[in-house]
Structure formats: C-alpha cells, structure tokens
C-alpha positions in Angstrom: 84.0 258.7 83.8 82.2 255.6 83.8 78.7 255.1 85.1 76.9 251.9 86.9 74.0 249.7 86.7 70.7 249.6 84.7 67.1 249.2 85.7 63.9 249.5 83.6 63.1 253.4 82.7 60.2 254.9 81.2 60.3 255.6 77.0 57.6 257.4 76.3 56.4 257.2 72.4 54.5 259.9 71.0 51.9 259.3 69.1 50.7 262.8 68.0 53.1 265.6 66.5 55.5 267.1 68.7 55.9 270.7 68.8 59.2 272.4 69.4 60.0 271.6 73.3 60.1 274.4 76.0 63.8 274.2 76.9 63.7 276.9 79.9 63.6 273.8 82.5 67.1 272.1 81.5 69.5 274.6 82.9 72.6 275.4 80.1 75.8 275.1 81.4 78.6 278.1 80.6 79.1 276.6 77.1 75.6 276.5 76.1 75.0 272.8 76.7 72.2 271.4 78.8 73.1 268.5 81.4 70.8 266.0 81.2 69.4 262.5 82.4 68.0 260.4 79.1 65.9 257.4 80.7 66.3 254.1 78.8 63.7 251.2 79.0 66.3 248.7 78.9 70.0 247.8 79.1 70.7 247.7 75.6 69.4 251.3 75.0 72.5 252.7 75.7 74.0 251.0 72.4 71.5 253.2 70.3 72.7 256.6 71.5 76.2 256.5 69.5 74.1 256.2 66.4 72.1 259.5 67.8 75.2 261.5 67.9 74.8 261.5 71.4 78.3 261.1 74.1 77.3 259.2 77.3 79.2 260.7 80.0 77.7 258.0 82.9 75.5 255.1 82.4 73.7 254.9 85.6 70.4 252.8 87.0 67.8 253.1 84.4 69.4 256.3 82.9 72.2 257.8 81.2 73.8 261.1 81.6 74.6 263.6 79.0 75.1 267.2 78.0 73.4 268.2 74.9 73.0 270.8 72.4 69.6 272.1 72.2 68.9 271.2 68.6 70.1 267.5 70.0 68.0 268.1 73.0 65.0 269.1 71.3 65.5 266.1 68.6 65.6 263.4 71.3 62.3 264.7 72.9 60.7 265.0 69.8 61.5 260.9 69.5 60.1 260.6 72.5 62.6 260.1 74.9 62.3 260.8 78.5 64.8 263.7 79.6 65.6 265.3 83.0 67.4 268.2 83.5 70.6 267.0 85.6 72.0 268.6 88.8 75.6 268.8 89.3 76.9 266.4 91.6 78.0 268.2 95.5 81.4 268.9 96.2 80.9 270.4 99.9 84.2 268.9 100.4 86.6 270.5 98.1 89.5 271.7 100.3 88.6 269.6 103.1 91.6 267.8 104.9 92.9 265.3 102.9 92.4 266.8 99.5 94.6 268.7 97.7 94.2 271.6 95.3 96.7 272.2 92.7 99.0 274.5 95.0 98.8 272.1 97.5 99.9 268.8 95.0 102.7 271.2 93.7 104.2 271.6 97.0 103.5 267.8 98.1 105.6 266.5 95.1 108.2 269.3 95.7 108.6 268.2 99.1 108.3 264.5 98.4 111.3 265.2 95.8 113.3 267.5 98.5 113.4 264.3 100.7 113.8 261.3 98.5 115.9 263.0 95.6 118.0 260.0 94.5 115.0 258.2 93.4 112.3 260.6 92.4 111.9 263.5 89.6 109.0 266.0 88.8 108.5 267.1 85.4 106.2 269.5 83.6 105.3 267.9 80.3 103.4 271.3 79.3 100.8 273.8 80.8 96.7 273.6 81.0 94.6 276.1 79.1 94.9 278.3 82.3 98.5 277.8 82.5 98.8 275.5 85.6 101.8 272.5 84.8 100.9 269.1 83.8 102.6 267.1 86.6 104.5 263.9 85.8 106.3 262.5 88.8 109.1 259.8 88.6 109.7 257.3 91.0 113.0 255.0 90.0 116.5 253.9 91.3 118.1 256.1 88.7 115.5 258.5 87.7 118.1 260.2 85.4 119.2 257.1 83.5 117.8 255.2 80.9 117.6 251.3 82.1 116.4 248.0 81.0 113.3 248.6 83.2 109.4 248.7 82.5 107.6 251.6 82.6 103.9 251.8 84.1 101.9 254.8 84.3 99.5 255.8 87.2 97.0 258.7 86.1 94.2 260.4 87.6 91.3 263.2 87.5 91.1 263.5 84.1 87.7 264.6 84.4 88.3 267.4 86.9 85.1 266.4 89.3 86.5 263.2 90.3 89.3 263.1 92.2 89.6 260.1 94.5 92.2 258.7 92.0 94.1 262.0 92.2 94.6 261.5 96.2 95.3 257.3 95.4 98.3 258.6 93.5 99.4 261.2 95.8 99.1 258.8 98.6 101.5 255.9 96.5 104.0 258.4 95.8 104.2 259.2 99.5 104.1 255.2 100.4 106.6 253.9 97.7 109.1 256.6 98.8 108.7 256.2 102.8 109.0 252.2 102.4 111.9 252.4 99.6 114.9 252.3 102.3 112.8 249.7 104.9 110.6 247.1 102.5 112.3 245.1 100.6 109.5 244.3 98.4 109.0 248.2 97.4 112.9 248.3 96.9 112.4 245.8 94.3 109.9 247.6 92.4 111.5 250.9 92.7 114.7 249.4 91.5 113.4 247.4 88.4 110.8 249.8 87.3 110.2 253.3 86.0 106.9 254.4 87.9 105.2 257.4 86.4 102.5 258.9 88.3 100.4 262.0 86.8 97.8 262.8 89.4 96.0 266.0 87.7 95.6 265.2 84.0 92.9 268.3 84.0 94.2 270.5 86.9 91.7 273.4 85.7 88.8 271.4 85.7 89.8 270.4 89.5 90.0 273.9 90.3 86.5 274.6 88.6 85.2 271.5 89.7 83.5 270.8 86.7 84.3 267.5 84.2 85.7 269.3 81.3 88.8 271.8 80.9 88.5 275.3 81.1 87.3 275.5 77.5 84.5 272.5 78.6 85.9 269.8 76.6 85.8 266.2 77.8 89.4 265.4 77.9 88.6 261.6 77.6 86.3 262.4 74.6 89.3 264.2 73.0 91.8 261.9 71.9 92.6 260.5 68.4 90.1 257.3 67.6 92.2 254.4 66.4 89.7 253.9 63.4 90.7 257.6 62.2 87.2 258.5 62.6 85.7 261.6 64.9 86.1 261.4 68.6 83.0 262.5 70.8 84.4 265.8 71.7 82.5 269.0 71.9 84.8 271.4 71.2 87.0 271.2 67.7 90.7 270.4 67.7 92.5 268.7 70.2 92.6 270.3 73.6 96.1 271.4 74.9 96.2 269.0 77.9 95.4 265.9 75.4 98.2 267.4 73.0 100.9 267.5 75.7 100.0 264.5 77.0 100.2 262.3 73.7 103.7 264.6 72.7 105.0 263.2 76.1 103.7 259.7 76.1 104.3 259.2 72.2 107.9 258.9 72.6 107.9 256.6 75.4 107.5 252.8 76.1 105.2 252.4 78.7 104.3 248.7 79.3 100.8 249.4 81.4 98.7 251.6 83.0 95.5 253.0 84.3 93.6 256.1 84.4 92.1 256.5 87.5 88.2 257.7 87.4 84.9 258.1 89.8 81.3 257.6 89.8 81.3 253.8 89.7 83.4 250.5 90.6 84.7 248.8 87.9 87.8 247.6 86.2 87.0 248.9 82.3 89.2 247.4 79.7 89.9 248.1 76.0 88.6 248.6 73.4 85.9 251.2 73.9 85.2 252.7 70.4 84.3 249.2 68.9 82.6 246.3 69.9 85.5 244.2 68.7 87.9 242.7 70.8 91.2 244.1 71.3 94.1 241.5 70.5 95.1 241.5 74.0 91.5 240.6 74.9 92.4 237.6 77.3 95.5 239.5 79.0 93.4 242.9 79.5 90.6 241.1 81.3 93.0 239.1 83.5 95.1 242.2 84.4 91.7 244.1 85.4 90.9 241.1 87.4 94.1 241.1 89.2 93.6 245.0 90.1 89.7 244.1 91.1 90.7 241.0 93.0 92.6 243.3 95.2 90.2 245.7 96.0 87.2 244.2 97.7 84.0 246.2 97.1 84.7 246.2 93.0 85.5 242.7 93.0 82.2 241.6 94.8 80.2 243.7 92.3 77.0 242.6 91.3 76.9 244.3 88.3 79.8 243.3 86.6 81.1 240.0 86.4 84.1 240.2 89.0 84.0 243.9 89.0 85.8 244.2 85.7 84.1 244.9 81.9 84.8 245.3 78.3 84.8 249.1 77.6 82.2 249.1 74.8 80.2 246.5 76.2 79.5 248.7 79.2 78.9 251.7 76.6 80.6 253.0 73.4 82.8 256.4 73.5 85.0 257.5 71.1 88.2 259.4 72.0 89.1 258.1 75.6 92.4 257.8 76.7 93.0 254.0 77.1 92.1 253.4 73.2 94.5 256.2 72.3 97.1 254.2 74.7 97.0 250.8 73.4 96.6 251.7 70.1 99.2 254.2 69.6 102.0 253.2 72.1 101.0 249.4 72.8 100.6 250.7 76.2 97.6 248.2 77.8 95.5 250.9 79.8 92.7 250.2 81.9 89.8 253.0 83.0 90.0 252.3 86.5 86.5 253.3 88.3 87.4 253.3 91.9 84.2 255.4 93.7 80.6 255.6 92.9 81.0 259.1 94.1 83.3 261.7 92.6 84.1 263.9 95.2 83.9 261.7 98.9 84.8 263.2 101.6 88.0 263.4 103.0 87.4 261.4 106.0 86.4 258.5 103.2 89.8 258.6 101.5 91.8 256.1 104.3 89.2 253.6 103.0 89.7 254.0 99.5 93.2 253.8 100.2 92.7 250.2 101.7 90.8 249.4 99.0 93.4 250.5 96.2 96.7 250.1 97.6 97.2 246.6 96.8 95.7 246.5 93.6 98.2 250.0 92.5 101.0 247.7 93.4 99.8 244.7 91.5 100.0 246.9 88.3 103.3 248.0 88.9 104.7 244.6 89.8 102.7 243.3 86.5 104.4 245.6 84.2 107.5 243.8 84.6 106.2 240.6 84.3 106.0 238.5 81.3 109.1 238.4 78.4 111.8 241.1 78.3 115.5 241.9 76.7 117.8 244.1 75.0 117.7 244.0 71.1 121.0 244.9 69.7 123.1 245.1 66.8 125.0 241.7 66.0 128.1 243.8 64.3 128.1 247.0 66.8 126.4 245.6 70.2 124.3 248.9 69.8 120.8 248.9 70.9 118.3 248.9 68.2 115.7 251.6 68.6 112.3 250.5 67.8 112.9 247.1 67.1 109.9 245.4 66.3 108.2 242.7 68.7 105.6 240.2 67.1 103.8 237.5 69.2 102.2 234.8 66.6 98.3 235.0 67.0 98.2 238.3 68.8 98.1 241.4 66.1 100.0 244.0 68.5 103.3 244.4 68.4 105.6 246.1 71.1 108.5 248.0 70.5 112.2 248.4 72.1 113.3 251.9 73.5 115.0 254.2 71.9 118.0 254.5 74.5 118.4 251.2 76.1 116.9 249.0 73.1 114.6 247.2 75.8 111.4 245.8 75.5 109.0 244.6 77.5 106.0 242.5 76.6 103.1 241.2 79.0 101.5 237.6 78.1 99.3 235.4 79.4 100.7 232.1 80.5 101.8 229.8 77.4 104.2 229.0 74.6 104.5 231.5 72.2 106.2 231.9 68.6 108.1 235.2 68.8 109.7 237.4 65.9 112.3 240.4 66.1 112.2 242.5 63.3 113.5 245.8 62.0 114.2 247.3 58.6 117.5 246.9 57.7 118.1 243.8 59.8 117.3 240.2 59.3 114.4 239.2 61.2 114.8 236.3 63.7 111.7 234.1 65.2 112.1 232.5 68.3 109.7 228.9 68.9 107.8 228.3 71.7 109.2 230.4 74.1 107.6 229.8 77.5 105.9 232.9 79.2 104.5 233.3 82.1 102.1 236.1 83.7 103.3 236.1 87.3 106.9 236.0 86.6 109.3 237.3 83.9 111.7 235.1 80.9 114.6 237.2 79.8 115.5 237.1 76.3 118.0 239.4 74.6 118.4 239.6 71.0 121.1 240.2 68.5 120.1 241.0 64.9 122.1 241.0 62.3 122.3 244.0 59.8 121.3 243.5 56.1 124.0 245.4 54.4 124.5 245.9 50.5 128.0 247.1 50.5 130.7 247.4 47.7 133.5 249.9 45.7 132.9 251.5 42.4 135.9 251.8 40.4 137.3 253.2 36.9 137.0 250.1 34.4 140.0 251.2 32.5 142.5 252.6 35.6 140.9 250.4 38.3 141.0 253.3 40.5 138.2 253.9 43.2 135.7 256.7 41.9 134.3 258.8 44.6 131.4 260.6 44.6 129.8 258.0 43.2 125.8 257.4 44.2 124.7 253.9 44.6 121.2 253.6 44.8 119.1 250.2 46.4 116.1 251.7 44.0 113.3 252.0 46.2 114.8 252.2 49.6 118.0 254.8 49.6 121.2 255.6 48.4 124.8 256.1 49.6 127.8 258.1 48.3 130.9 256.4 47.7 134.3 257.8 49.7 137.7 258.3 48.5 138.5 254.8 48.7 135.1 254.3 46.5 133.5 252.1 49.1 129.7 252.7 49.9 127.4 250.8 52.4 123.6 250.8 52.4 121.6 249.4 55.0 118.0 248.0 53.4 115.1 245.7 54.4 115.6 242.0 52.9 114.4 241.8 49.8 115.4 241.9 46.0 116.3 244.9 44.4 117.8 246.7 41.4 120.6 248.6 42.3 122.3 251.7 40.0 125.4 253.2 40.4 126.2 256.6 38.7 129.2 258.9 38.6 130.0 262.1 37.0 131.7 261.5 33.9 130.9 257.9 34.1 128.6 256.0 32.7 125.6 255.0 35.1 125.2 250.8 35.6 122.1 249.0 36.8 122.4 245.8 38.7 119.3 244.1 38.2 117.3 241.6 41.2 120.1 241.8 43.4 119.2 239.5 46.5 120.0 241.7 49.9 119.4 239.1 52.6 122.6 239.7 54.5 126.3 240.9 53.9 126.3 241.3 50.1 129.0 242.6 48.3 128.0 244.1 44.9 131.1 246.0 43.2 130.8 248.5 40.3 133.4 249.1 37.1 132.1 252.2 35.3 133.6 253.3 31.8 134.5 256.7 31.8 132.6 259.1 29.3 133.7 262.1 27.3 133.3 265.6 28.3 132.5 268.5 26.7 132.5 271.9 28.0 130.9 275.0 27.5 130.8 279.0 28.8 129.3 282.0 28.4 130.6 285.0 30.0 127.8 287.3 29.5 126.7 289.8 32.2 123.1 290.9 32.3 121.2 292.5 35.0 118.3 290.9 36.1 115.4 293.5 36.2 113.1 293.7 39.7 110.3 292.1 39.1 110.3 292.1 35.4 110.8 289.9 32.3 112.9 286.9 31.9 116.4 287.3 30.8 117.7 285.1 28.3 121.4 283.9 27.7 122.4 280.6 25.1 125.1 278.4 24.7 125.9 276.5 21.6 127.0 273.0 21.9 128.4 271.8 18.8 128.7 268.1 19.5 126.5 265.8 17.7 126.3 263.4 21.1 124.0 261.7 23.0 123.6 262.6 26.3 124.7 260.3 29.1 125.0 262.9 32.1 125.4 266.7 32.3 126.0 269.1 34.9 125.0 273.2 34.5 127.0 276.3 36.4 125.6 279.6 37.4 127.0 282.2 38.7 123.8 284.8 39.9 124.2 287.5 42.2 121.3 288.5 44.1 119.9 290.4 47.4 117.0 287.8 47.5 117.3 284.6 45.6 114.1 283.4 46.9 112.2 286.0 44.1 114.0 283.8 41.5 113.2 281.5 39.0 115.8 279.8 37.1 115.5 277.5 34.2 117.8 275.3 31.8 116.4 274.6 28.2 117.4 271.8 25.8 117.9 272.4 22.3 114.5 270.3 22.0 112.4 272.4 24.1 112.5 270.4 27.2 113.6 272.2 30.7 114.7 271.7 33.8 114.3 273.9 36.6 117.4 274.7 38.4 116.0 277.2 41.2 112.3 277.8 42.1 111.8 280.7 44.5 113.7 279.2 47.4 116.0 280.4 49.7 116.3 284.2 51.5 118.0 287.2 51.7 121.5 288.1 50.4 122.0 284.5 49.2 123.6 284.0 45.8 123.3 281.1 43.5 126.8 280.2 42.4 127.9 276.4 41.7 127.1 273.6 39.9 123.9 271.7 39.5 122.7 268.6 40.5 126.6 268.0 42.3 126.8 271.1 44.7 123.5 272.3 44.1 120.2 270.6 44.3 118.0 271.5 41.2 114.5 272.0 42.3 113.4 269.5 39.2 115.9 266.7 40.7 113.6 264.0 40.2 113.4 265.0 36.5 117.2 265.6 36.1 117.3 262.1 33.8 114.6 263.7 31.8 117.6 264.9 29.3 119.3 261.5 29.6 119.5 259.8 25.6 119.1 263.3 23.7 121.1 264.8 21.3 122.9 267.4 22.8 123.9 269.8 19.7 122.0 273.0 19.3 121.7 276.1 21.4 121.0 275.6 25.1 119.2 278.4 27.2 119.4 279.6 30.6 116.1 281.7 31.3 116.0 283.9 34.8 113.0 285.6 36.4 112.6 287.7 39.1 109.4 287.5 40.4 108.7 290.3 43.3 109.7 294.0 43.8 112.4 295.4 46.2 115.4 293.4 45.4 117.9 293.2 42.1 120.7 291.1 41.1 122.2 289.7 37.8 123.5 287.0 35.8 127.6 286.8 35.9 127.8 283.9 33.4 127.0 280.5 33.5 128.3 277.1 31.6 127.4 273.8 30.9 129.3 270.2 30.8 127.7 267.0 28.6 129.1 263.9 29.3 128.7 260.9 26.5 129.9 257.4 25.5 130.2 258.9 21.7 133.2 261.6 20.6 130.7 263.0 17.9 131.1 265.5 15.4 131.9 269.1 15.9 129.5 271.7 13.7 129.0 275.3 13.8 126.5 276.9 15.9 122.7 277.3 14.0 121.6 281.0 14.4 121.3 281.9 18.1 118.0 282.2 19.7 116.8 285.9 20.3 115.1 287.5 23.2 111.7 287.2 23.1 110.8 290.3 24.7 112.4 294.0 24.6 113.4 294.7 28.0 115.8 297.7 29.6 117.9 296.4 32.7 119.4 298.5 35.5 122.8 300.6 34.8 125.6 299.0 36.9 127.0 300.5 39.2 124.4 302.8 40.9 125.2 305.1 42.0 127.3 306.0 38.9 130.5 308.0 40.0 132.9 307.6 36.8 131.0 305.3 34.6 128.1 303.1 34.2 126.9 300.3 31.7 123.6 300.2 30.8 121.9 297.1 29.1 118.9 296.2 27.3 117.5 293.4 25.0 115.6 293.7 21.7 113.2 291.2 21.1 113.4 291.8 17.1 115.5 293.7 15.0 114.8 297.5 14.4 115.9 301.1 15.4 116.5 301.6 19.0 116.8 304.5 21.1 118.5 304.6 24.2 118.8 308.5 25.7 119.5 310.2 29.3 117.2 312.9 30.9 117.6 315.2 34.1 114.7 315.2 36.8 113.2 318.1 34.8 113.0 316.2 31.6 115.6 317.6 29.5 117.4 315.5 27.3 121.2 315.1 28.6 122.9 312.3 26.1 121.7 310.1 23.5 123.9 306.8 23.8 122.0 304.9 21.2 119.9 306.0 18.4 119.8 303.8 15.2 119.1 300.4 14.0 120.4 297.7 16.2 120.1 293.7 15.7 117.4 291.6 18.1 119.5 290.2 21.4 121.7 291.8 24.2 123.1 295.3 23.9 125.5 297.1 26.7 126.3 301.2 26.3 128.6 302.7 28.7 127.8 306.5 30.1 130.7 308.4 31.6 128.1 310.5 33.3 128.8 313.4 30.8 126.4 314.9 28.0 126.2 315.8 24.4 129.0 318.3 24.8 131.4 316.2 26.9 130.5 318.2 30.1 130.3 316.6 33.4 126.6 316.3 34.4 126.2 317.3 38.2 125.2 315.2 41.0 121.2 314.3 41.2 119.0 311.6 39.8 118.6 310.5 36.0 116.5 308.6 33.9 117.3 306.7 30.6 114.8 305.6 28.5 114.9 303.1 25.8 112.3 303.4 22.9 112.3 300.0 20.6 109.8 298.4 18.5 106.8 300.5 19.9 108.2 299.8 23.4 109.4 302.2 26.2 111.0 301.5 28.8 112.5 303.4 31.7 114.8 303.5 34.5 117.0 305.8 36.6 120.6 306.3 37.8 121.7 308.3 40.5 125.4 310.3 39.8 127.6 311.5 42.9 130.4 313.4 42.6 
C-alpha cells in the first residue's frame, strides 16, 4: 500500500552517546517485528530509508510507517530518529453488510457463474498458506477459447487489511454480467476483451485482518526485482501466493492491469524500485491520468499532480507486483490507491463504487487500444508463438500469444516504426505506422521462415543417405530422412554447416549465409569399415573392481569415425560406469551411473545409445586405430549384479591400411574373483576370475563348516581372465548336498571369497 502527504516532522539529533533504548513501549507483532511511525523533517527524508535497510509501508503526513526488527529499531533510535509505536488501524466494519469474507466471496463468484455460464469462468491459480483458493474470474464472450483479444487484469487485496478494491472488483463482476445483454457498450467490452478479476490476492491476510499473509510477509515486497537484487520482503524465499501468481500470469499476455490498494488516493505507475523512468513512462502516466480523471476525489488531489505519481518519486519499494508485471510480462500495471481508509464502512462502499466505476471501465477499454494483430508463418499460415514486437525508441518489447499468435501494444498517439521478429524467421519492419491511444489500428503480419534445407547423398552412387546429421553449428541439427532430406530453421546469419553420417567422411561448408529459403546439398564419400568383436563373458562384481576386456585392431588407419557395441545385462545400470580406451590411452565414457533398475545396456554407441561423453566423441578422430582397445566396467554400489556378454568395435577410415599381428594383450590391473553363474547351481556353474600378474592360483570350494569340498585350480596361471566349471561334485566325484558353499581364490598374496547356493 502507498501512503500520502508530507509535512514537517521532528528529527532529533543526539548530541550525546545513546545507550540501548528500552523497546518495551514498542509492542511487537506475532512475528517479533515492531510496527512504528518514523518521523521525518522534510519530504526528501523518505528517500533515505532504502539505504538504511527500512522498507516503507506507508508515507503519511510527516512520518512513514514501517515494521522494524529490534536491531533496526535500536539502530535508528541511536541515529536520532524520532520513532513512536504504531497502533493498528481499526477494522470494526469487518463482516458488515456489503463486505465479503472468503466464504461469501467464493459463493458470490459461484452464483455469478451459475447465472451467466456462457461468459464467465472461475479458476483457482493455487492456494494460500492456510489453504484458501486464489480465485481468478474471467469474463469474456468465449471464455473457453483463445481469441485475438486483449487481456486486462483487475486485482486487489494483496494487503489483507486493504479491502476497498476487493469490493470494487466484485461490484464490477456483477455490473458487467448484468449489463452484458442490455448495454451495447458493455457487450462490446466483453466480446472483445478477456477481462480477468483477482479480487483477493491475500485471502489469509483478509481473514486475519492484517497487511501480510499468514506468514507475516508483505506480498507486495515479495516479487522478484527487475535488477535481480534482493526485495524488501521480511521472509526468506518467495511466498506461495506470489509463486502461484507468477506461475499463472507468466504464461499469459496481459496488456494492462491495476492492483488495488488502500490508505491513500493516487494512481502510482512504474518504476517503484528505481528512479530511472520506465521505457513507457509517458504512456504509464497518461493511462494513470485516464483513471484519475474519472475519479473526482483522486484527480482533485492537492498532494499529487492530478492524482498520479511515479512510484519511486513517491518512495522506493523493492519487490512490488507492478514492477514484476511490467518487467517480466510487459503488462503495464498501476498501483491504484483508492481509499485513504483501509477498511471503510460498508455504507461508504457505494460512494467508492461511484468514484471508481468509470476508471475501471476505462482500463478495460484502454487495454484493447493501440496497435494489434496476428503474427503468422508465411508458409503454413499458423500463428507464431512469442514473436517479438519492438517499437523504435521504446526499449520494451511485447510478445504474441502462444495459441492465436495475437499481440496488443498500447502506445501514445503518434507514428512508430514497428519491427516483428522471431528466431528462425526473417524480421519485418513497418515504418511510420499511425497509432492512436484512443482507438485501435489493426496490423496482421506474416513472417517468412529462414530455412536451410537440402539432400545428403552418396558421392559414388548418388543414392540418398538416411540418418546423416546436418548441423548449423551453434544453432541446431537435423537428421536426414529416408530420402536423405533435412530441414533446419535458424536465425538469420552466417554459419558453418557440417554434415556427418556413419560410414562416410564428414564435410563442413563454411560461412553459409542463411537469410531465407536456402538450399545446401552434401555428397559424402564412403569410408572403409573395419569390424572387430569380443565374445568374452565376464561377471561384473558387485561394488568391486574394474573388469577389463580388450579387442585388437589390426588396421593401421587414421580414425574418421567409429562406434562401439556393448551387451551388458545388469539389475541396476545406475551403478555402472563403462569406459572405452583407445590404444594411445585416451578414453570415452560410454555410461556414467545413469538409469535405473532392470535396465540393461545393449546397443551401439553413439547412434542407438547416447554416450555420457557425447561432446568428446570426436576426440578420437584422426588418431591411429591399431592396437589393443580396452573396455572397462565397474559397479559402484552394493546390492546388484550383472555381466558383460560381449562387445564390438567398428572403425571407419578413408584409408585401407595394412593388417598387422596383435601386440601382447594388456592384462588386468588387479586380481579379482567374480560371481559364479548360474547361482543357485543345480548341475553346473562357471566361476570366473582374473589375475593381475602371472603366478600360482588356488581356487577351492568349501562347505559352510569350512571343510574343503573341491579343488578347482591349484597351479601356475598366466595373467588375465580365467574361467573354470564346477559340476557340484566333491573331489571324490560324489554330488554334494544342497546348501551354501564358499569358493575361495588365493593368488599373488590376494585372497577373495564368494558363495554359491546348491539346490537339488
């Protein structure tokens, strides 16, 4: 809420040391803040408070009103400010005939919709802290359809104890719906506008008879500030009422709005948070004057020029609704102070209705004046969502609606250069467009898409290549269809365009001017393909060491492209890391602990499965291919198991290379015992292990009592992977009984034990 007037107050300068003040005479509210009056010596003193960390709630005759913490109150007293406790304004009229509490307001809106279902809709945009619905009420001729109509918002009661605007909104809802069928001027407004009412932005505050919401937060200090800095809210974070409001209105295209307050009589326009004038300052002042002229007490103000003021020129606040609305949604919002009494008697409401009805109708009408139209795609005729309209000389764009593609721009009467733009379309400018503040100029616009398209084919056969990826570098990419065709919509500019397809040499076309319908074809030369497979089956130990398997590439060629196939079954692939190592040591992360349960990894990287290191996939291009390529897999958490069933590698190159014999196969870096499979064992199980170095290895099976049952291996073994079968028999050849058995590997000073269950 805003407060009014200024006069000479008393500022006492302390000439001696000030001790900690006795705060007992300053009653605290339920949140521990102390409502006070801070007296000022002159009007300009109000501009000092933002720097002192004081959020002004009201500016009255000779003092401001604020709520201070104990520390801030002590600080201001020590600085010599004259401060007095502030008593809450009486609200004896609460519940009197003519005022609507939450239940009555809800019933009233329901009754209006029941009487006029063809032109009304009631929405809840969310709930308050105490669970009350935040109602939005729409009046329009087709309330269920998006149309080329300006949206206007009439809101009130963001401060719970400022209630006059709440009743004005409800009265206008009643007036519009009653008059729709009989008054042509009203029917014209309803038929050509989306008229939104939000009569109770703070329903909890109303019921509690307090300024803030149920958490004690001043909701009109809780919105994001355009400069990104902190707001003047008392409570950390954003209150639920503000969050719901933002979420609802950020997706709409309201043109004009006001939010009703009480405690003063003035139309206050942006900005509130800075002394810099808003881009639409002249328009904001004129629209505010349009309301004030129709409100005789406001227009006759002796404190404000014609009853209007720039927000910051009155006093600065941070976190107000109107600044957020104008900055974030391009909706010009005015803080409309319409009553010097916060909670007037019910008997005074008819007088307020008489003072404000004309201004409310003016706002509804004004929202649809200026220049308007629909922006569509010149090829498809479809509306373009969020096409941008810029007015030369006014740094405040507006945007088209997501469904209809309509825009509405209020402007002062004059001639304007209007530019329409959207990424992926050629912008279009209309010079010297005549626009009037008091009527509407229609200007529909077609934007031509900027499209780069073409065909990718095999240079030898001229056949189309499906699955080729064409990339406008830094913008977007497209994949060719079965006919080899691609199409990319991009902002106007000059780009490098690359084309790559598996099995073909990549090409890049530099400095392609994309400024309309541009055709660019690619003919790719095929690459030589070399394929390699490994069929080793290796268990992946639960939360154990890396397992390693290798493939030898025998062709001495430079890598133009490559892909890797893996077949891993696992009960929880989110535990797994999978890496592919080039013979030179560089590696690519194929999988890095993503995914969930019962989700195997089977397929080709990078075409069927996106690698974790997708941005580094090209790091191996140009390297020499021959040597041992290594696949490493590790399980990083307990409780799930799996195995590598095999993997493969395909190398693509422009050269044919020379086949060579394999070098010595790399050995595992650690000695490790893997799970036996199957488990439970009925007839036979395979137990795998790996040795980090050659040496003696002992693999034996024991029963649950620790008695030796079977020696599976006991002798020298080479480094690498080994597998041995156990047929469920002991050293004498007799079948062992059902139960739990342990198998133990001892090698190179390392001992590992695991278990098998035998069933019969």
